NUMI-997970 format. One record per atom (N, C-alpha, C): residue number from 1; atom name; x, y, z. Coordinates in Angstrom, 3 decimals. Last residue first. Example, Ala and Ser with C-alpha at 12.3 -4.5 7.8 and 13.67 -1.06 7.14 Angstrom:
BEGIN
2  N  12.850  -2.250  7.080
2  CA  13.670  -1.060  7.140
2  C  12.900  0.030  7.870
1  N  13.190  -5.690  7.800
1  CA  12.300  -4.500  7.800
1  C  13.200  -3.300  7.800
//
This chain:
BEGIN
260  N  27.718  -15.668  49.719
260  CA  27.458  -14.213  49.402
260  C  26.504  -13.709  48.404
259  N  27.810  -18.857  48.260
259  CA  28.251  -17.905  49.315
259  C  27.986  -16.536  48.933
258  N  25.258  -20.827  47.148
258  CA  26.370  -20.128  46.651
258  C  26.742  -19.033  47.730
257  N  24.192  -24.027  48.573
257  CA  23.967  -22.696  48.185
257  C  25.202  -21.857  47.804
256  N  24.221  -27.110  47.375
256  CA  24.921  -26.115  48.236
256  C  24.648  -24.808  47.682
255  N  22.785  -29.055  45.617
255  CA  21.995  -28.128  46.441
255  C  22.790  -27.091  47.500
254  N  24.834  -30.461  44.262
254  CA  23.908  -31.195  45.354
254  C  23.262  -30.052  46.185
253  N  25.970  -28.720  42.346
253  CA  26.842  -29.278  43.309
253  C  25.853  -29.617  44.561
252  N  23.910  -28.297  40.404
252  CA  24.583  -27.297  41.104
252  C  25.422  -27.783  42.436
251  N  22.584  -30.531  39.573
251  CA  23.527  -29.960  38.628
251  C  24.374  -28.652  39.154
250  N  21.065  -31.310  41.741
250  CA  21.873  -32.044  41.312
250  C  23.082  -31.460  40.331
249  N  19.277  -29.246  41.503
249  CA  19.993  -29.351  42.751
249  C  21.359  -30.166  42.400
248  N  17.744  -29.878  39.266
248  CA  18.274  -28.637  39.353
248  C  19.560  -28.740  40.395
247  N  16.630  -32.229  40.380
247  CA  17.367  -32.217  39.008
247  C  18.225  -31.035  38.934
246  N  14.928  -31.258  42.349
246  CA  16.053  -32.282  42.564
246  C  17.157  -32.270  41.430
245  N  13.170  -29.770  40.901
245  CA  14.044  -29.204  41.693
245  C  15.146  -29.839  42.134
244  N  12.123  -31.839  39.432
244  CA  12.637  -30.701  38.761
244  C  13.627  -30.055  39.757
243  N  10.565  -33.516  41.537
243  CA  11.951  -34.033  40.581
243  C  12.585  -33.146  39.892
242  N  8.881  -31.621  42.451
242  CA  9.981  -31.861  43.252
242  C  11.073  -32.622  42.623
241  N  7.423  -31.474  39.782
241  CA  8.083  -30.061  40.500
241  C  9.170  -30.456  41.419
240  N  6.227  -34.047  39.828
240  CA  7.290  -33.642  38.889
240  C  8.085  -32.348  39.292
239  N  4.519  -33.895  42.315
239  CA  5.700  -34.858  42.081
239  C  6.843  -34.511  41.101
238  N  2.806  -32.144  41.175
238  CA  3.526  -31.846  42.466
238  C  4.886  -32.718  42.560
237  N  1.861  -33.333  38.936
237  CA  2.538  -32.080  38.872
237  C  3.421  -31.672  40.034
236  N  0.405  -35.423  40.117
236  CA  1.911  -35.678  39.129
236  C  2.478  -34.567  39.048
235  N  -0.510  -35.299  43.400
235  CA  -0.648  -34.915  41.779
235  C  0.633  -35.467  41.295
234  N  -0.435  -35.211  46.066
234  CA  -0.066  -36.641  45.409
234  C  -0.113  -36.592  43.860
233  N  -0.660  -32.714  46.820
233  CA  0.639  -33.281  47.083
233  C  0.838  -34.531  46.345
232  N  -2.234  -30.073  46.309
232  CA  -2.340  -31.565  45.765
232  C  -1.015  -32.455  45.767
231  N  -1.646  -27.931  48.068
231  CA  -2.842  -28.267  47.496
231  C  -3.122  -29.623  47.064
230  N  1.069  -28.530  48.756
230  CA  0.073  -28.477  49.893
230  C  -1.420  -28.692  49.339
229  N  2.359  -28.947  46.437
229  CA  2.806  -29.719  47.237
229  C  1.783  -29.760  48.449
228  N  1.513  -26.419  45.037
228  CA  0.931  -27.845  44.682
228  C  1.259  -28.859  45.812
227  N  0.828  -23.601  47.110
227  CA  1.655  -24.522  46.231
227  C  1.251  -25.920  46.135
226  N  -2.258  -21.599  46.688
226  CA  -1.572  -22.796  47.542
226  C  -0.425  -23.543  46.624
225  N  -4.503  -20.313  46.088
225  CA  -3.273  -19.714  46.412
225  C  -2.485  -20.628  47.341
224  N  -6.801  -21.175  44.836
224  CA  -6.702  -21.613  46.035
224  C  -5.519  -20.988  46.735
223  N  -6.147  -20.748  42.052
223  CA  -7.354  -20.025  42.739
223  C  -7.361  -20.065  44.215
222  N  -3.870  -22.189  41.802
222  CA  -3.719  -20.524  41.720
222  C  -4.919  -20.012  42.242
221  N  -4.725  -24.829  41.776
221  CA  -3.867  -24.292  42.776
221  C  -3.698  -22.787  42.931
220  N  -5.989  -25.176  39.305
220  CA  -6.741  -24.903  40.470
220  C  -5.747  -24.365  41.562
219  N  -3.792  -25.307  37.683
219  CA  -4.742  -23.954  37.525
219  C  -5.412  -23.933  38.841
218  N  -2.987  -27.826  38.737
218  CA  -1.989  -26.628  38.521
218  C  -2.885  -25.293  38.549
217  N  -4.915  -29.590  38.270
217  CA  -4.667  -29.218  39.670
217  C  -3.719  -27.953  39.679
216  N  -5.232  -30.200  35.806
216  CA  -5.967  -29.287  35.984
216  C  -5.700  -28.730  37.445
215  N  -2.036  -30.660  34.067
215  CA  -2.759  -31.266  35.376
215  C  -3.757  -30.203  35.517
214  N  0.580  -31.881  31.859
214  CA  -0.747  -30.915  31.947
214  C  -1.438  -31.707  33.132
213  N  3.763  -32.353  33.520
213  CA  2.627  -32.861  32.784
213  C  1.328  -31.897  33.015
212  N  6.861  -31.211  33.242
212  CA  5.654  -31.071  33.992
212  C  4.470  -31.308  33.240
211  N  9.995  -33.267  32.863
211  CA  8.778  -32.491  32.232
211  C  7.786  -32.328  33.082
210  N  13.340  -33.881  33.423
210  CA  11.975  -33.771  34.149
210  C  11.100  -32.711  33.196
209  N  15.569  -33.393  32.231
209  CA  14.758  -34.697  31.980
209  C  13.531  -34.725  32.254
208  N  16.260  -30.220  30.225
208  CA  16.250  -31.105  31.401
208  C  15.381  -32.341  31.256
207  N  18.673  -29.512  27.634
207  CA  17.166  -29.974  28.003
207  C  17.145  -30.741  29.264
206  N  20.728  -26.993  27.040
206  CA  20.636  -28.203  27.537
206  C  19.054  -28.398  27.854
205  N  20.583  -25.336  23.907
205  CA  20.555  -25.337  25.402
205  C  20.211  -26.572  25.852
204  N  20.914  -25.755  21.008
204  CA  20.904  -24.214  21.675
204  C  21.003  -24.157  23.145
203  N  20.645  -28.256  20.027
203  CA  21.802  -27.790  20.712
203  C  21.911  -26.569  21.339
202  N  18.804  -29.457  18.665
202  CA  19.429  -28.048  17.965
202  C  20.523  -27.649  18.709
201  N  18.205  -31.908  19.784
201  CA  19.110  -31.861  18.777
201  C  19.591  -30.598  18.279
200  N  16.431  -30.805  21.842
200  CA  17.544  -31.554  22.268
200  C  18.719  -31.472  21.096
199  N  14.336  -30.044  20.132
199  CA  14.971  -29.015  21.060
199  C  16.480  -29.470  21.513
198  N  13.498  -32.483  19.091
198  CA  13.952  -31.346  18.138
198  C  14.760  -30.200  18.863
197  N  12.688  -34.096  21.308
197  CA  13.921  -34.368  20.402
197  C  14.272  -33.201  19.683
196  N  10.439  -32.332  21.860
196  CA  11.581  -32.726  22.919
196  C  12.879  -32.779  22.057
195  N  8.879  -32.574  19.755
195  CA  9.277  -31.220  20.038
195  C  10.524  -31.397  21.075
194  N  8.539  -35.480  19.659
194  CA  9.098  -34.859  18.631
194  C  9.630  -33.399  19.057
193  N  6.686  -35.474  22.103
193  CA  8.234  -36.162  22.007
193  C  9.163  -35.603  20.906
192  N  4.805  -34.324  20.981
192  CA  5.410  -33.655  22.029
192  C  6.674  -34.319  22.150
191  N  3.754  -35.886  19.004
191  CA  4.119  -34.572  18.522
191  C  4.960  -33.893  19.836
190  N  2.939  -38.166  20.438
190  CA  3.906  -38.218  19.666
190  C  4.678  -36.992  19.243
189  N  2.131  -37.685  24.027
189  CA  1.934  -37.640  22.739
189  C  3.040  -37.804  21.583
188  N  1.804  -37.309  26.871
188  CA  2.552  -38.224  26.265
188  C  2.137  -38.598  24.815
187  N  2.323  -33.754  27.554
187  CA  1.309  -34.909  27.510
187  C  2.065  -36.186  26.599
186  N  2.880  -30.959  29.695
186  CA  3.420  -31.949  29.174
186  C  2.330  -33.266  28.699
185  N  2.960  -28.385  30.511
185  CA  1.928  -28.906  29.890
185  C  2.188  -29.835  29.057
184  N  6.748  -27.912  29.966
184  CA  5.522  -27.728  30.687
184  C  4.228  -28.047  30.034
183  N  10.177  -28.782  29.857
183  CA  8.770  -28.714  29.231
183  C  7.711  -28.669  30.128
182  N  12.997  -26.780  30.407
182  CA  12.116  -28.014  30.672
182  C  10.743  -27.783  30.048
181  N  16.253  -25.820  29.754
181  CA  14.636  -25.755  29.555
181  C  14.155  -27.004  29.883
180  N  19.210  -24.967  31.847
180  CA  18.471  -25.971  30.911
180  C  16.882  -25.410  30.778
179  N  20.946  -23.388  32.657
179  CA  20.956  -24.814  33.409
179  C  19.981  -25.566  32.598
178  N  22.942  -20.992  31.714
178  CA  21.567  -21.659  31.318
178  C  21.622  -23.051  31.966
177  N  24.613  -18.971  33.946
177  CA  24.626  -20.057  33.322
177  C  23.266  -20.550  32.911
176  N  26.685  -16.081  34.205
176  CA  25.408  -16.716  34.177
176  C  25.282  -17.827  33.167
175  N  29.193  -15.005  34.707
175  CA  29.173  -16.353  35.238
175  C  27.637  -16.959  35.011
174  N  29.405  -12.708  33.455
174  CA  30.010  -13.687  32.691
174  C  29.723  -15.168  33.341
173  N  27.547  -10.131  33.295
173  CA  27.585  -11.418  33.992
173  C  27.907  -12.601  33.497
172  N  27.911  -8.715  30.899
172  CA  27.751  -7.901  32.139
172  C  27.912  -8.861  33.420
171  N  28.217  -10.439  28.921
171  CA  29.108  -9.208  28.844
171  C  29.051  -8.791  30.302
170  N  25.755  -11.920  29.050
170  CA  26.946  -12.600  29.765
170  C  28.055  -11.554  29.722
169  N  23.910  -10.535  27.665
169  CA  23.988  -10.136  29.158
169  C  25.249  -10.697  29.851
168  N  24.161  -11.843  25.279
168  CA  24.478  -10.654  25.289
168  C  24.608  -10.023  26.691
167  N  22.932  -14.509  25.918
167  CA  24.382  -14.222  25.607
167  C  24.873  -12.905  25.658
166  N  20.246  -13.511  26.453
166  CA  21.128  -14.061  27.552
166  C  22.487  -13.961  27.154
165  N  19.556  -12.968  23.772
165  CA  19.560  -11.787  24.741
165  C  20.289  -12.312  26.035
164  N  19.681  -15.561  22.499
164  CA  20.505  -14.387  22.122
164  C  20.631  -13.378  23.243
163  N  17.826  -16.974  23.966
163  CA  19.064  -17.098  24.304
163  C  20.149  -16.421  23.557
162  N  15.628  -15.601  22.862
162  CA  15.836  -15.379  24.432
162  C  17.314  -15.673  24.623
161  N  15.774  -16.261  20.279
161  CA  15.735  -14.782  20.703
161  C  16.248  -14.637  21.989
160  N  15.269  -19.055  20.578
160  CA  16.421  -18.565  19.902
160  C  16.598  -17.097  20.308
159  N  12.643  -19.328  21.729
159  CA  13.839  -19.535  22.432
159  C  14.937  -19.197  21.703
158  N  10.744  -19.117  19.827
158  CA  11.133  -17.765  20.712
158  C  12.255  -18.055  21.214
157  N  10.359  -21.606  18.696
157  CA  11.053  -20.508  17.995
157  C  11.407  -19.299  18.641
156  N  9.291  -22.889  20.967
156  CA  10.522  -23.098  20.455
156  C  11.212  -22.191  19.704
155  N  6.633  -21.641  20.955
155  CA  7.593  -21.438  22.253
155  C  8.950  -21.987  21.950
154  N  5.734  -22.149  18.599
154  CA  5.813  -20.983  18.889
154  C  7.117  -20.741  20.131
153  N  5.397  -25.002  18.410
153  CA  6.393  -24.395  17.512
153  C  6.720  -23.008  18.072
152  N  5.307  -26.631  21.805
152  CA  4.624  -25.991  20.348
152  C  5.760  -25.315  19.745
151  N  5.739  -27.441  24.695
151  CA  5.944  -28.259  23.523
151  C  5.240  -27.834  22.278
150  N  6.522  -24.596  26.666
150  CA  5.495  -25.537  26.151
150  C  5.943  -26.198  24.890
149  N  9.088  -24.241  28.936
149  CA  8.723  -24.112  27.510
149  C  7.833  -24.952  27.179
148  N  11.181  -22.452  31.201
148  CA  9.897  -23.273  30.915
148  C  9.718  -23.039  29.414
147  N  14.587  -22.268  31.832
147  CA  13.563  -21.947  30.995
147  C  12.283  -22.682  30.840
146  N  16.258  -20.847  34.397
146  CA  15.607  -22.195  33.956
146  C  14.829  -21.606  33.033
145  N  19.787  -19.917  34.749
145  CA  18.555  -19.420  34.075
145  C  17.947  -20.891  34.130
144  N  21.870  -18.556  37.732
144  CA  21.387  -19.666  36.815
144  C  20.139  -19.394  36.086
143  N  22.480  -16.119  38.897
143  CA  23.534  -17.225  38.729
143  C  23.032  -18.415  37.628
142  N  21.263  -12.958  38.296
142  CA  21.051  -14.239  38.242
142  C  22.370  -15.004  38.199
141  N  21.562  -10.107  37.706
141  CA  21.543  -10.667  39.330
141  C  21.600  -12.137  39.246
140  N  21.331  -10.142  34.906
140  CA  22.540  -9.375  35.522
140  C  22.862  -10.032  36.955
139  N  18.615  -10.617  34.889
139  CA  19.603  -11.586  34.220
139  C  20.989  -11.488  34.827
138  N  17.379  -8.722  36.247
138  CA  17.174  -9.878  36.789
138  C  18.338  -10.827  36.052
137  N  17.997  -6.521  34.532
137  CA  18.390  -6.484  35.998
137  C  18.491  -7.989  36.518
136  N  16.779  -7.334  32.130
136  CA  18.336  -7.081  32.082
136  C  18.648  -7.199  33.497
135  N  14.058  -7.105  33.086
135  CA  14.554  -8.401  32.705
135  C  16.103  -8.324  32.571
134  N  13.946  -4.254  33.450
134  CA  13.720  -5.168  34.513
134  C  14.434  -6.530  34.048
133  N  14.331  -3.392  30.922
133  CA  15.436  -3.189  31.759
133  C  15.090  -3.841  33.256
132  N  13.263  -6.068  28.868
132  CA  13.214  -4.614  29.236
132  C  14.265  -4.439  30.234
131  N  11.806  -8.649  27.060
131  CA  13.036  -8.101  27.460
131  C  13.157  -6.497  27.355
130  N  9.082  -10.472  28.614
130  CA  9.582  -9.529  27.806
130  C  10.967  -9.306  27.952
129  N  7.248  -11.780  30.528
129  CA  7.497  -12.372  29.218
129  C  7.966  -11.129  28.192
128  N  8.818  -11.714  33.605
128  CA  7.619  -11.313  32.892
128  C  8.287  -11.793  31.448
127  N  10.415  -13.864  36.247
127  CA  10.462  -12.960  35.355
127  C  9.040  -12.586  34.188
126  N  10.883  -14.795  39.356
126  CA  9.979  -14.915  38.183
126  C  10.011  -13.728  37.481
125  N  13.712  -15.902  41.134
125  CA  13.292  -14.736  40.359
125  C  12.015  -15.267  39.334
124  N  14.872  -16.939  44.191
124  CA  14.200  -17.304  42.913
124  C  13.459  -16.407  42.428
123  N  17.693  -17.411  45.903
123  CA  16.829  -16.440  45.754
123  C  16.173  -16.907  44.256
122  N  19.024  -19.345  48.772
122  CA  18.625  -19.246  47.435
122  C  17.469  -18.017  47.182
121  N  19.555  -18.881  51.388
121  CA  20.320  -19.916  50.748
121  C  20.047  -19.710  49.004
120  N  19.695  -15.989  53.260
120  CA  18.969  -16.769  52.378
120  C  20.004  -17.655  51.747
119  N  21.140  -13.770  54.530
119  CA  19.661  -14.350  55.132
119  C  19.128  -15.526  54.418
118  N  22.941  -12.608  52.909
118  CA  23.460  -13.409  54.303
118  C  22.386  -14.141  54.923
117  N  21.652  -11.086  51.043
117  CA  22.142  -12.402  50.793
117  C  22.615  -13.286  51.940
116  N  20.728  -8.693  51.135
116  CA  20.076  -9.532  51.730
116  C  20.520  -11.127  51.774
115  N  22.515  -7.380  49.616
115  CA  22.328  -6.831  50.728
115  C  21.418  -7.831  51.793
114  N  22.183  -8.248  46.928
114  CA  23.627  -8.417  47.831
114  C  23.285  -8.354  49.256
113  N  20.099  -7.155  46.199
113  CA  19.767  -8.532  46.688
113  C  21.123  -8.965  47.219
112  N  21.077  -4.585  45.232
112  CA  20.030  -4.673  46.247
112  C  19.879  -6.211  46.965
111  N  22.642  -5.250  43.180
111  CA  23.280  -4.739  44.196
111  C  22.207  -4.715  45.524
110  N  20.958  -6.505  41.460
110  CA  22.021  -7.388  41.925
110  C  22.463  -6.905  42.976
109  N  19.217  -4.436  40.812
109  CA  18.745  -5.462  41.453
109  C  19.803  -6.360  42.057
108  N  21.281  -2.685  39.303
108  CA  20.822  -2.163  40.583
108  C  19.897  -3.403  41.656
107  N  22.562  -3.270  36.769
107  CA  23.167  -3.888  38.316
107  C  22.337  -3.422  39.536
106  N  21.537  -1.560  35.007
106  CA  21.146  -2.970  34.762
106  C  21.868  -3.715  36.182
105  N  21.399  1.231  34.699
105  CA  20.643  0.660  36.015
105  C  20.622  -0.936  35.874
104  N  22.743  4.274  34.010
104  CA  22.875  2.715  33.810
104  C  22.251  2.172  34.918
103  N  23.027  7.022  33.593
103  CA  23.417  6.359  34.784
103  C  23.579  5.042  34.733
102  N  21.734  7.424  31.159
102  CA  23.205  7.848  31.410
102  C  23.625  7.245  32.698
101  N  19.008  6.697  31.055
101  CA  20.208  5.978  30.314
101  C  21.428  6.157  30.758
100  N  16.675  7.060  32.041
100  CA  17.615  7.545  32.704
100  C  18.903  6.635  32.151
99  N  14.487  5.667  30.920
99  CA  14.600  7.172  30.501
99  C  16.006  7.828  30.987
98  N  14.448  3.210  32.091
98  CA  14.807  3.360  30.623
98  C  15.227  4.683  30.250
97  N  13.565  3.865  34.514
97  CA  14.948  3.410  34.322
97  C  15.226  3.521  32.948
96  N  10.807  4.610  33.826
96  CA  11.742  5.609  34.661
96  C  13.170  5.241  34.394
95  N  10.042  2.087  32.963
95  CA  10.009  3.389  32.007
95  C  10.959  4.269  32.711
94  N  10.006  0.485  35.060
94  CA  10.672  0.233  33.767
94  C  10.912  1.462  33.044
93  N  8.185  1.654  36.861
93  CA  9.735  1.721  37.243
93  C  10.640  1.197  36.011
92  N  5.721  1.322  35.529
92  CA  6.311  2.765  35.793
92  C  7.712  2.795  36.080
91  N  5.884  -1.398  35.991
91  CA  5.610  -0.835  34.483
91  C  6.182  0.539  34.582
90  N  5.664  -1.621  38.580
90  CA  6.985  -2.201  38.021
90  C  7.130  -1.624  36.518
89  N  3.296  -1.150  39.404
89  CA  4.240  0.031  39.741
89  C  5.595  -0.374  39.005
88  N  1.644  -3.352  39.229
88  CA  1.953  -2.522  38.180
88  C  2.967  -1.260  38.268
87  N  3.762  -5.267  41.365
87  CA  2.633  -4.811  41.019
87  C  2.802  -3.964  39.741
86  N  5.415  -7.737  43.675
86  CA  5.467  -6.671  42.518
86  C  3.918  -6.429  42.102
85  N  7.543  -8.479  46.747
85  CA  6.389  -8.564  45.911
85  C  6.478  -7.510  44.704
84  N  9.756  -10.725  47.700
84  CA  9.608  -9.350  47.273
84  C  8.572  -9.222  46.262
83  N  8.780  -13.078  50.214
83  CA  8.744  -12.741  48.872
83  C  8.952  -11.236  48.847
82  N  10.182  -16.209  51.762
82  CA  9.685  -15.156  51.808
82  C  9.569  -14.468  50.412
81  N  10.336  -19.185  53.442
81  CA  9.916  -18.742  52.187
81  C  9.521  -17.311  52.334
80  N  10.499  -20.122  56.139
80  CA  11.646  -20.218  55.186
80  C  11.400  -19.590  53.880
79  N  7.252  -21.374  56.428
79  CA  8.383  -21.319  57.172
79  C  9.607  -21.147  56.111
78  N  4.542  -20.127  54.899
78  CA  5.660  -21.158  54.798
78  C  6.902  -20.805  55.257
77  N  3.275  -17.833  54.612
77  CA  2.619  -18.624  55.615
77  C  3.432  -19.954  55.631
76  N  5.760  -15.464  53.785
76  CA  4.560  -15.897  53.635
76  C  4.229  -16.863  54.767
75  N  6.883  -12.092  54.680
75  CA  7.000  -13.380  54.982
75  C  5.415  -14.178  54.601
74  N  8.415  -9.713  52.389
74  CA  7.325  -10.095  53.242
74  C  6.967  -11.621  53.253
73  N  10.454  -7.123  51.823
73  CA  10.414  -8.500  51.905
73  C  9.231  -8.927  52.842
72  N  11.004  -4.378  51.839
72  CA  10.261  -4.931  50.529
72  C  10.114  -6.329  50.741
71  N  12.507  -3.733  53.942
71  CA  11.142  -3.383  54.069
71  C  10.360  -3.657  52.822
70  N  15.034  -4.876  53.504
70  CA  14.232  -5.691  54.438
70  C  12.743  -5.133  54.448
69  N  15.972  -3.055  51.529
69  CA  15.432  -4.279  51.003
69  C  14.657  -4.908  52.081
68  N  15.297  0.259  51.877
68  CA  15.920  -0.712  52.725
68  C  15.420  -1.895  52.197
67  N  15.828  2.794  49.540
67  CA  14.779  1.900  49.844
67  C  15.799  0.638  50.716
66  N  17.328  4.921  48.417
66  CA  17.615  4.787  49.622
66  C  16.375  3.647  50.301
65  N  16.670  4.782  45.531
65  CA  17.805  4.261  46.022
65  C  18.154  4.161  47.458
64  N  14.004  3.663  43.952
64  CA  14.285  4.495  45.225
64  C  15.436  3.881  45.711
63  N  14.089  2.019  41.733
63  CA  13.817  3.119  41.661
63  C  14.194  3.937  42.868
62  N  14.179  -0.718  42.647
62  CA  15.078  -0.310  41.551
62  C  15.003  1.089  41.170
61  N  12.639  -1.036  44.791
61  CA  14.109  -1.520  45.007
61  C  15.035  -0.982  43.969
60  N  10.135  -0.577  43.819
60  CA  10.848  0.432  45.098
60  C  12.399  0.301  45.072
59  N  9.784  -2.755  42.484
59  CA  9.680  -1.487  41.835
59  C  10.458  -0.403  42.694
58  N  9.546  -4.956  44.120
58  CA  10.563  -4.778  43.376
58  C  10.664  -3.415  42.712
57  N  7.951  -2.871  46.719
57  CA  8.519  -4.398  46.332
57  C  9.687  -4.035  45.280
56  N  5.371  -1.621  48.902
56  CA  6.688  -1.342  48.124
56  C  7.405  -2.954  47.948
55  N  1.938  -2.253  48.454
55  CA  3.256  -2.134  49.221
55  C  4.468  -2.094  48.320
54  N  -0.368  -2.808  47.324
54  CA  0.275  -1.570  46.977
54  C  1.499  -1.382  47.775
53  N  -0.648  -6.391  46.456
53  CA  -1.108  -5.135  46.939
53  C  -0.343  -3.909  46.548
52  N  -0.329  -9.747  47.098
52  CA  -0.320  -8.660  46.017
52  C  -0.904  -7.475  46.605
51  N  -0.064  -12.113  48.624
51  CA  0.957  -10.811  48.982
51  C  0.655  -9.799  47.999
50  N  -0.821  -14.659  47.860
50  CA  -1.724  -13.853  48.893
50  C  -0.920  -12.420  49.119
49  N  0.783  -16.258  46.654
49  CA  0.918  -16.321  47.972
49  C  0.161  -15.209  48.948
48  N  0.005  -15.366  43.807
48  CA  0.013  -16.854  44.358
48  C  0.268  -16.912  46.046
47  N  0.591  -12.751  44.082
47  CA  -0.779  -13.200  44.269
47  C  -0.779  -14.611  44.576
46  N  3.415  -12.865  43.555
46  CA  2.747  -12.303  44.632
46  C  1.415  -12.607  45.040
45  N  3.219  -13.896  40.892
45  CA  3.827  -14.667  41.982
45  C  3.346  -13.965  43.651
44  N  2.026  -12.023  39.571
44  CA  1.117  -13.414  39.752
44  C  1.922  -14.071  40.888
43  N  2.336  -9.304  38.619
43  CA  2.292  -9.693  40.103
43  C  1.956  -10.988  40.505
42  N  2.569  -8.097  36.264
42  CA  1.334  -8.571  36.577
42  C  1.354  -8.971  38.066
41  N  5.517  -7.431  36.012
41  CA  4.318  -6.480  36.350
41  C  3.130  -7.045  36.716
40  N  7.718  -9.654  37.554
40  CA  6.670  -9.534  36.521
40  C  5.635  -8.281  36.982
39  N  9.367  -10.685  39.526
39  CA  9.835  -9.550  38.487
39  C  9.107  -9.259  37.469
38  N  9.366  -11.266  42.794
38  CA  8.275  -10.925  41.682
38  C  8.842  -10.046  40.687
37  N  11.476  -13.609  44.378
37  CA  11.259  -12.015  43.886
37  C  10.356  -12.155  42.670
36  N  11.733  -15.367  47.284
36  CA  11.169  -15.273  45.808
36  C  11.071  -13.990  45.536
35  N  14.221  -16.575  49.080
35  CA  13.759  -15.385  48.906
35  C  12.988  -15.542  47.390
34  N  14.618  -19.258  51.439
34  CA  14.498  -18.864  49.973
34  C  13.736  -17.688  50.027
33  N  16.496  -21.697  52.919
33  CA  15.989  -20.265  53.132
33  C  16.002  -19.718  51.755
32  N  15.727  -25.241  52.799
32  CA  16.458  -24.050  52.375
32  C  15.909  -22.605  52.768
31  N  14.942  -27.667  52.871
31  CA  15.003  -26.954  54.126
31  C  16.075  -25.979  53.891
30  N  13.792  -29.306  50.838
30  CA  15.157  -29.292  51.127
30  C  15.729  -28.230  52.148
29  N  10.922  -29.144  51.303
29  CA  11.717  -30.516  51.201
29  C  13.012  -30.400  51.434
28  N  10.416  -26.394  51.773
28  CA  9.610  -27.334  52.438
28  C  10.345  -28.840  52.465
27  N  12.200  -24.919  50.345
27  CA  12.006  -24.602  51.492
27  C  11.610  -25.708  52.142
26  N  12.065  -26.011  47.722
26  CA  13.260  -25.706  48.169
26  C  13.303  -25.540  49.740
25  N  9.243  -25.767  47.169
25  CA  9.989  -27.215  47.353
25  C  11.168  -26.952  47.999
24  N  8.954  -22.988  46.793
24  CA  8.375  -23.649  48.033
24  C  8.995  -24.894  48.135
23  N  10.363  -22.649  44.425
23  CA  10.795  -21.832  45.652
23  C  10.219  -22.621  46.883
22  N  8.976  -23.968  42.728
22  CA  10.278  -24.525  42.792
22  C  10.800  -23.707  44.293
21  N  6.394  -22.926  42.901
21  CA  6.564  -24.126  43.528
21  C  8.068  -24.752  43.771
20  N  7.156  -20.221  41.573
20  CA  6.659  -20.386  43.023
20  C  6.966  -21.699  43.546
19  N  8.090  -21.077  39.270
19  CA  9.102  -20.293  40.090
19  C  8.488  -20.651  41.611
18  N  5.869  -22.321  38.067
18  CA  7.109  -23.048  38.064
18  C  8.047  -22.368  38.994
17  N  3.881  -20.404  37.852
17  CA  3.731  -21.594  38.789
17  C  5.068  -22.258  39.026
16  N  5.535  -18.491  36.217
16  CA  5.022  -18.231  37.687
16  C  4.966  -19.327  38.537
15  N  5.767  -20.079  33.758
15  CA  6.904  -19.349  34.521
15  C  6.548  -19.261  36.116
14  N  4.145  -21.122  31.947
14  CA  4.304  -21.585  33.270
14  C  5.345  -21.068  34.056
13  N  3.451  -20.032  29.588
13  CA  4.269  -21.337  29.424
13  C  4.554  -21.904  31.132
12  N  2.390  -17.516  29.157
12  CA  1.561  -19.009  29.049
12  C  2.219  -20.208  29.069
11  N  4.501  -15.689  26.851
11  CA  3.648  -15.948  28.168
11  C  2.848  -17.066  27.868
10  N  7.937  -15.876  25.889
10  CA  6.561  -16.188  25.616
10  C  5.695  -16.362  26.821
9  N  10.287  -15.431  26.802
9  CA  9.738  -14.270  26.309
9  C  8.547  -14.743  25.936
8  N  11.221  -16.894  29.994
8  CA  10.816  -17.198  28.916
8  C  10.205  -15.884  28.134
7  N  12.691  -17.852  33.231
7  CA  12.333  -16.758  32.017
7  C  11.978  -17.392  30.674
6  N  13.641  -17.809  36.497
6  CA  12.729  -18.497  35.250
6  C  12.400  -17.475  34.392
5  N  16.674  -17.561  38.148
5  CA  15.818  -16.822  37.004
5  C  14.985  -17.694  36.307
4  N  18.215  -17.740  40.864
4  CA  17.883  -18.783  39.804
4  C  16.755  -17.742  39.272
3  N  21.223  -17.495  42.869
3  CA  20.037  -16.826  42.239
3  C  19.764  -17.470  41.125
2  N  22.537  -18.312  46.067
2  CA  22.325  -18.626  44.552
2  C  21.040  -18.122  44.194
1  N  24.217  -16.905  48.731
1  CA  22.983  -17.054  47.984
1  C  23.288  -17.223  46.662
//
């Protein structure tokens, strides 16, 4: 099972929509078995698939050592796509883990996911916009990182801090690889192309070729709780998310899932 984390320390860049649609496309288009992990306290990825509630999920995996991971996995209506849900319990879980410094908890999620690895080809993790114990767990568990970024100065400035944190985590997870940043809310304007050029020239991380255009269908899909390929399959955003997923797979040995 190969684990992919979508992360950015800035909110509003499209992490959840990107992770959810990436996961759905892996299943629907590439016929992979996918586990989507909601690692955000707001539980938006869970809401996207109408699975938000009081059930055990990511928080239980991290704080209750006897939790069976299979009891935290919920099926979506899309064959091959399951979700480990999240809600505000994750906030309490983070505080609890932070208080228990002596035992160290940065590898808890990785250990839990290992118990489900045989059942899935890919694990996709949606991360909250912060660096905390939950985020450290996600980065330790991940093989690859994808960074959605808006073409504005605030988003670009925050990437330096994010990449520094990822570099620190490599001491615990040497195989962690930043596969690249990709632009969301894209429009064909000169300032947007300049932002892309600036990020590429900075050399701080790879920049993926695919950008996700601004499209009202993206926000509309969240109200309908449908992946874009189902809600608006002919929209540019749906087509571009397919291209993004294909570009990622091409970077990782043509989509062959990692063993174990």
